[in-house]
Every structure is written in structure tokens, then in C-alpha cells.
Backbone bond lengths (Angstrom), bond angles and torsions (degrees), N, CA, C in turn:
res aa  C-N    CA-C-N  psi(-1)  N-CA   C-N-CA  omega(-1)  CA-C   N-CA-C  phi
1 M - - - 1.457 - - 1.525 108.50 -
2 P 1.319 117.81 129.97 1.465 119.31 179.68 1.527 111.59 -71.16
3 Y 1.329 114.25 152.50 1.462 122.07 175.97 1.523 108.68 -101.30
4 K 1.339 116.71 145.98 1.457 121.56 179.04 1.525 109.14 -97.88
5 V 1.343 115.71 129.95 1.459 121.98 177.74 1.523 107.75 -121.77
6 E 1.325 116.66 121.54 1.457 120.15 179.06 1.518 109.14 -92.12
7 L 1.324 115.36 122.95 1.455 123.50 178.97 1.522 108.65 -106.33
8 A 1.318 117.33 -178.29 1.462 121.08 178.21 1.523 111.48 -62.65
9 N 1.329 117.11 -30.51 1.461 120.41 -174.41 1.532 114.20 -112.65
10 G 1.315 117.90 17.68 1.457 119.82 177.23 1.512 113.18 137.56
11 V 1.317 115.31 -172.10 1.466 121.86 -175.89 1.528 109.14 -105.91
12 V 1.342 114.88 137.59 1.463 121.19 173.41 1.521 108.14 -119.82
13 L 1.316 116.06 156.00 1.457 121.51 175.54 1.519 108.80 -106.07
14 V 1.328 116.53 134.46 1.457 121.86 177.71 1.521 108.21 -128.98
15 N 1.331 115.78 163.17 1.460 119.77 -174.97 1.514 115.18 -104.52
16 T 1.335 118.10 -15.89 1.464 119.71 -176.42 1.527 111.51 -133.76
17 I 1.314 115.12 159.84 1.469 121.29 175.05 1.526 109.86 -62.62
18 D 1.335 117.97 -38.51 1.465 120.88 178.19 1.523 111.48 -59.53
19 E 1.322 117.34 -37.50 1.468 120.18 177.20 1.529 110.73 -64.66
20 I 1.325 116.91 -38.17 1.471 119.81 176.08 1.518 109.31 -59.79
21 H 1.334 116.46 -49.42 1.463 120.39 -178.44 1.530 112.04 -61.57
22 S 1.324 118.07 -30.35 1.470 120.33 -177.62 1.526 111.64 -62.00
23 Y 1.331 118.14 -26.09 1.460 120.95 179.25 1.532 112.43 -73.97
24 D 1.323 117.14 -11.19 1.461 120.93 -179.03 1.523 112.81 -110.95
25 E 1.337 117.81 13.17 1.458 120.45 -178.62 1.524 112.28 -59.95
26 D 1.333 118.27 -39.07 1.464 120.81 179.80 1.524 110.41 -59.57
27 F 1.329 115.84 -43.57 1.465 119.47 177.47 1.523 110.47 -63.44
28 M 1.308 117.89 -48.61 1.465 121.23 -176.47 1.528 111.51 -63.30
29 N 1.328 117.51 -34.03 1.462 120.92 -179.80 1.521 113.30 -78.17
30 N 1.326 118.04 -19.94 1.471 121.37 -174.94 1.524 114.06 -119.10
31 S 1.304 117.41 9.46 1.465 120.52 -179.64 1.517 110.03 -106.47
32 H 1.325 115.05 170.65 1.465 120.44 178.39 1.523 109.32 -134.02
33 S 1.323 116.43 157.82 1.462 121.42 178.64 1.521 109.52 -71.70
34 I 1.336 115.83 135.93 1.463 119.53 174.69 1.520 111.00 -109.22
35 D 1.297 116.89 -15.10 1.461 122.70 170.83 1.523 106.62 -161.71
36 A 1.284 117.20 -169.48 1.469 120.13 -175.15 1.521 113.14 -64.69
37 H 1.332 117.71 -17.38 1.458 119.80 -171.65 1.524 115.24 -126.44
38 S 1.324 118.64 -16.28 1.462 120.84 -171.84 1.521 111.39 -118.91
39 R 1.341 115.28 154.81 1.461 122.21 178.69 1.520 109.06 -125.60
40 S 1.339 116.18 152.67 1.455 121.16 -177.09 1.521 110.56 -137.98
41 M 1.325 115.33 149.47 1.456 122.21 173.97 1.513 107.78 -142.59
42 T 1.320 116.88 132.89 1.458 120.64 176.00 1.518 109.25 -110.68
43 G 1.313 115.34 155.81 1.456 121.20 178.11 1.511 109.70 -152.46
44 M 1.315 115.99 171.02 1.459 122.55 177.28 1.531 108.53 -118.67
45 Y 1.326 114.51 140.82 1.461 121.33 175.79 1.521 106.91 -145.30
46 K 1.319 116.44 117.48 1.465 122.19 179.61 1.528 111.60 51.26
47 N 1.315 116.32 45.11 1.470 124.84 177.84 1.525 114.55 68.44
48 Y 1.303 118.18 15.29 1.461 122.37 173.74 1.526 108.28 -114.15
49 E 1.320 115.08 139.63 1.458 120.05 177.79 1.524 109.26 -92.39
50 Y 1.316 114.96 136.50 1.459 120.46 175.07 1.521 108.31 -125.68
51 E 1.324 115.19 157.46 1.454 120.76 177.74 1.519 108.57 -132.76
52 I 1.321 115.73 135.65 1.457 121.73 175.48 1.518 106.95 -117.94
53 I 1.312 115.16 129.23 1.461 121.20 -177.89 1.518 109.14 -120.34
54 L 1.314 115.56 132.30 1.458 120.78 167.73 1.518 104.74 -93.93
55 R 1.310 115.95 101.20 1.458 122.53 -170.87 1.520 110.92 -95.15
56 R 1.295 113.92 142.15 1.468 119.65 170.83 1.520 107.26 -112.35
57 M 1.307 115.22 120.36 1.458 122.25 -179.76 1.518 106.30 -123.01
58 G 1.319 116.44 105.85 1.457 119.65 -174.15 1.513 108.39 64.46
59 S 1.318 116.70 -121.80 1.464 119.77 -179.63 1.526 112.41 -98.45
60 M 1.338 118.76 3.25 1.464 121.90 -176.58 1.536 111.57 -100.38
61 R 1.345 115.44 148.29 1.457 122.49 173.88 1.524 109.00 -126.98
62 Y 1.338 116.39 132.78 1.456 121.01 -179.60 1.526 109.29 -160.34
63 F 1.331 116.10 160.53 1.461 121.73 179.22 1.524 111.92 -86.97
64 C 1.335 114.43 149.34 1.462 123.66 171.45 1.525 107.31 -131.38
65 G 1.318 117.41 151.69 1.459 121.75 176.63 1.513 110.36 -129.40
66 Y 1.338 116.51 140.88 1.464 122.56 -177.99 1.524 109.83 -138.84
67 I 1.316 115.71 143.78 1.457 121.66 170.95 1.522 105.92 -105.06
68 K 1.338 116.18 130.11 1.462 120.51 -172.86 1.527 111.22 -101.86
69 N 1.327 114.37 150.56 1.468 122.83 171.35 1.524 113.86 53.94
70 V 1.320 116.39 47.83 1.461 121.15 178.32 1.527 108.48 -84.12
71 E 1.321 115.51 125.54 1.465 120.71 178.50 1.522 109.67 -124.10
72 G 1.315 115.68 147.56 1.453 120.67 175.45 1.518 115.01 82.89
73 V 1.323 117.09 7.30 1.466 120.91 179.21 1.526 108.11 -134.38
74 N 1.315 115.48 129.88 1.455 121.23 175.19 1.521 108.00 -78.06
75 G 1.323 116.83 131.47 1.459 121.31 -179.41 1.516 114.09 -62.00
76 H 1.327 117.62 -11.18 1.465 121.09 179.49 1.526 112.06 -105.92
77 D 1.327 117.17 9.13 1.460 121.15 -179.95 1.525 109.19 -61.25
78 E 1.316 116.18 125.91 1.469 120.44 -175.80 1.529 113.13 -69.22
79 R 1.328 117.30 -10.89 1.466 120.52 177.67 1.528 112.40 -83.47
80 L 1.324 117.37 -10.02 1.462 120.72 178.80 1.527 110.36 -67.80
81 Y 1.304 115.41 142.25 1.466 120.22 172.60 1.530 107.62 -62.94
82 I 1.319 116.79 135.99 1.461 121.94 178.07 1.531 107.71 -94.76
83 P 1.336 118.00 112.18 1.463 119.95 -178.35 1.523 111.66 -74.58
84 H 1.309 114.77 173.92 1.456 121.84 177.64 1.531 110.82 -48.19
85 G 1.313 116.83 124.71 1.456 121.49 177.32 1.514 114.72 76.68
86 G 1.338 118.36 -0.98 1.458 121.86 -177.92 1.523 111.46 79.44
87 Y 1.306 115.22 177.23 1.472 120.10 -179.36 1.521 109.90 -79.70
88 T 1.321 116.27 128.52 1.460 121.85 175.38 1.521 110.74 -110.24
89 A 1.332 116.58 -3.36 1.457 124.60 175.35 1.524 105.91 -152.96
90 N 1.323 117.60 168.14 1.457 120.42 178.04 1.530 108.63 -62.25
91 F 1.323 116.54 112.69 1.459 123.53 -176.90 1.527 111.67 56.89
92 G 1.324 116.67 36.87 1.458 121.28 178.13 1.516 111.27 -143.22
93 F 1.327 115.84 156.34 1.468 122.06 -179.31 1.516 108.73 -148.57
94 D 1.319 116.25 166.02 1.461 120.02 177.00 1.521 110.26 -134.07
95 C 1.313 114.67 167.85 1.467 121.65 -179.03 1.525 109.96 -116.54
96 A 1.322 115.09 50.27 1.466 121.31 179.55 1.522 109.52 -127.36
97 H 1.312 115.75 52.60 1.464 122.11 -178.39 1.524 110.01 -111.80
98 A 1.315 115.38 168.45 1.464 119.71 173.56 1.523 108.07 -55.76
99 G 1.305 116.90 134.85 1.458 121.40 -178.15 1.515 114.19 90.85
100 D 1.346 116.93 -7.45 1.466 121.02 175.71 1.518 109.35 -91.87
101 F 1.306 116.14 134.95 1.461 122.98 175.53 1.526 106.04 -77.04
102 I 1.325 117.13 112.01 1.466 122.22 -175.63 1.521 108.36 -114.09
103 F 1.336 114.88 124.02 1.462 119.61 177.34 1.511 110.91 -74.43
104 L 1.302 115.33 143.68 1.456 121.41 167.99 1.524 107.15 -95.84
105 V 1.307 117.33 162.72 1.457 121.90 -174.43 1.524 112.36 -55.39
106 N 1.304 117.87 -34.45 1.465 121.01 -177.33 1.536 112.91 -85.73
107 N 1.345 116.77 17.17 1.466 123.98 -177.99 1.519 113.05 69.32
108 D 1.326 116.42 9.47 1.450 119.89 168.74 1.527 105.76 -77.75
109 F 1.294 119.01 -176.94 1.453 121.06 -177.81 1.515 108.99 -149.44
110 I 1.339 114.93 165.31 1.456 120.19 -174.57 1.526 112.24 -85.08
111 D 1.336 118.36 -46.71 1.459 121.27 -173.77 1.521 109.84 -140.17
112 Q 1.303 116.55 105.29 1.463 120.91 -176.70 1.522 111.97 -62.88
113 D 1.312 119.01 -26.04 1.463 121.56 -179.46 1.522 112.70 -81.63
114 A 1.319 117.46 -8.17 1.455 121.65 -179.30 1.532 110.05 -76.75
115 T 1.331 116.35 173.93 1.463 122.39 -179.81 1.519 109.41 -110.27
116 Y 1.335 116.61 127.30 1.457 121.90 177.74 1.523 109.18 -76.95
117 K 1.306 117.23 128.27 1.464 122.70 178.26 1.526 107.84 -92.82
118 S 1.326 116.67 110.17 1.454 123.31 -173.95 1.532 111.84 -79.79
119 F 1.331 114.95 170.15 1.463 121.32 174.99 1.528 110.87 -55.12
120 S 1.340 117.82 -45.84 1.472 119.20 -177.67 1.526 111.41 -65.13
121 F 1.321 117.02 -34.19 1.469 120.19 176.04 1.525 110.33 -62.66
122 V 1.340 116.74 -47.77 1.472 121.30 -178.10 1.525 110.13 -65.39
123 Q 1.331 117.28 -41.67 1.466 120.79 178.51 1.530 110.03 -61.21
124 N 1.325 117.42 -43.10 1.459 121.03 179.33 1.528 111.72 -64.81
125 E 1.324 117.60 -36.37 1.467 120.57 175.56 1.538 109.74 -63.08
126 C 1.335 117.04 -41.00 1.473 120.70 176.39 1.529 110.41 -60.15
127 F 1.339 117.07 -43.19 1.460 120.97 178.98 1.523 111.14 -61.24
128 K 1.321 117.48 -40.67 1.466 120.94 179.43 1.525 111.36 -65.87
129 I 1.332 116.90 -38.19 1.471 119.82 176.61 1.524 109.27 -62.99
130 I 1.329 116.44 -47.56 1.474 120.64 -179.37 1.525 110.42 -60.68
131 D 1.327 118.14 -43.62 1.460 120.09 177.96 1.525 111.47 -58.62
132 S 1.332 117.09 -38.79 1.464 119.49 178.98 1.518 111.38 -70.76
133 I 1.326 117.76 -35.42 1.467 121.15 175.93 1.522 109.89 -61.51
134 I 1.320 116.47 -44.99 1.465 121.05 -179.73 1.524 110.92 -61.65
135 E 1.317 117.86 -38.87 1.466 121.31 177.96 1.534 111.22 -63.93
136 I 1.311 117.53 -33.92 1.460 121.50 -178.20 1.524 111.14 -77.76
137 V 1.332 116.35 -42.69 1.472 120.74 -177.56 1.465 109.12 -74.68
């Protein structure tokens, strides 16, 4: 059964777990460990800093995205772009919701019919949030 991987520009179908991981090589090559289990990468987009974390929570691994040091915008402003799953932190979101393909530590997964949210998907969601912040400010 093929697995669904959501990228910045749409969904692709892949046949193996290794193919899923191949979509996150850029993140893995440019990120650093923030603790024994999680990795982080920061970047700049239109003068705003964003951070993407591959978080390990218990036995699950999934991406989160955050926009850092936002000033002049209320986090509840209805004009803000709503990222995947909504905001789970101030200007932050995660990809650990129902329907998300979540890896377990042993490379098993929770729901094969779900869609894996890739690094490029999370980065693009961060860009959309930043674009909406710029429109408001």
C-alpha cells in the first residue's frame, strides 16, 4: 500500500518508509540536536525567523513549526493564516493530529492511511504564517 507524503506543493505517493525519509534529508542535513531525542533547524524568511523541530514525544516523532519574535500582531488575530491543525502554541503548530502519519521510534507508524507532513510542508506553512503577519503589520 502506498504512503502519502504531503510536500509544499502537494501530495505524492511513495512505497517505502525510506522514501518518506528521503523527503526530509535537507532538514536532517541542516538541523542540530536540541536534546537527546529532538532536532531543530532555524531559518529566515522575509526578515522573520522560523524554527522547525522534529519532536519526539514519548514514542512518537513529528514536525512542529514556530515563528519567533513576532511583535505587533496578536496571536488570535483572525487575519492570521491558520496552519495545519491550527495553532498549538503562540505562532506555532504541530503535525501530530488525527489524520497525520506519525512515526514511532522504531520506524513503525500509527495510521498507514494518514498523510505524512514533510519538512517542506512544515516550512511552507511557516512561510504562509509569516506572509499573513506581514499583511497585518
